[in-house]
C-alpha positions in Angstrom: 0.0 0.0 0.0 1.4 3.4 -1.0 0.7 6.4 1.2 1.4 9.9 0.0 2.7 12.4 2.4 2.5 16.1 2.0 4.8 18.4 3.8 3.1 20.9 6.0 4.1 24.4 5.0 5.9 26.5 7.6 3.4 29.1 8.6 5.4 30.5 11.6 5.8 33.8 9.7 2.1 34.4 10.2 2.6 35.0 13.9 4.5 38.2 13.1 1.9 39.4 10.6 0.1 42.6 11.4 -3.1 41.2 9.9 -3.0 38.5 12.6 -3.3 41.4 15.1 -6.0 43.4 13.4 -8.5 40.7 12.2 -9.5 39.4 8.8 -12.3 41.8 8.0 -9.9 44.3 6.4 -8.2 41.6 4.3 -11.3 39.8 3.1 -13.8 42.6 2.4 -17.2 42.2 0.8 -17.1 42.2 -3.0 -16.8 45.7 -4.3 -15.5 47.1 -1.0 -12.3 49.0 -0.7 -9.0 47.3 0.2 -7.3 50.6 1.0 -7.1 49.9 4.8 -5.7 46.4 4.3 -3.0 47.8 2.0 -2.1 50.4 4.5 -1.6 47.7 7.1 0.4 45.5 4.7 2.7 48.4 3.8 3.8 48.5 7.5 4.1 44.7 7.9 7.6 43.3 8.4 6.7 40.0 6.6 4.8 41.4 3.6 7.1 39.6 1.1 6.7 36.2 2.8 3.0 36.7 2.8 2.9 37.5 -0.9 5.2 34.6 -1.7 2.9 32.2 0.1 -0.2 33.6 -1.6 1.4 33.2 -5.1 2.8 29.7 -4.3 -0.6 28.5 -3.0 -2.8 30.3 -5.6 -4.7 32.3 -3.0 -7.6 33.7 -4.9 -9.4 35.8 -2.3 -8.4 38.7 0.0 -5.4 40.9 0.3 -2.1 39.1 0.7 1.3 40.7 0.8 -0.3 44.1 0.0 -1.9 42.9 -3.3 -5.6 42.3 -4.1 -6.8 39.3 -6.0 -6.7 41.2 -9.3 -3.2 42.4 -8.7 -1.9 39.0 -7.8 -3.5 37.5 -10.9 -1.8 40.2 -13.0 1.5 39.5 -11.3 1.2 35.7 -11.9 0.4 36.3 -15.6 3.4 38.5 -16.0 5.7 35.9 -14.4 7.7 33.8 -16.9 
């Protein structure tokens, strides 16, 4: 019998994230709502790049991750070689 094992990603960086201290409402707003507040918080976050890297690697399709909205991450993925 073959059992596949999947490595659990290291998410320890999330403990340092400013979003973890402010709550998810800013980062997962209702459709059509502004993401301005989330982006302000992200701009001050010390682990912003790790967050964005995680979102791109795991194809996160909702919310603000690493300071980018869903549309901005999609555009970035499309521009990548």
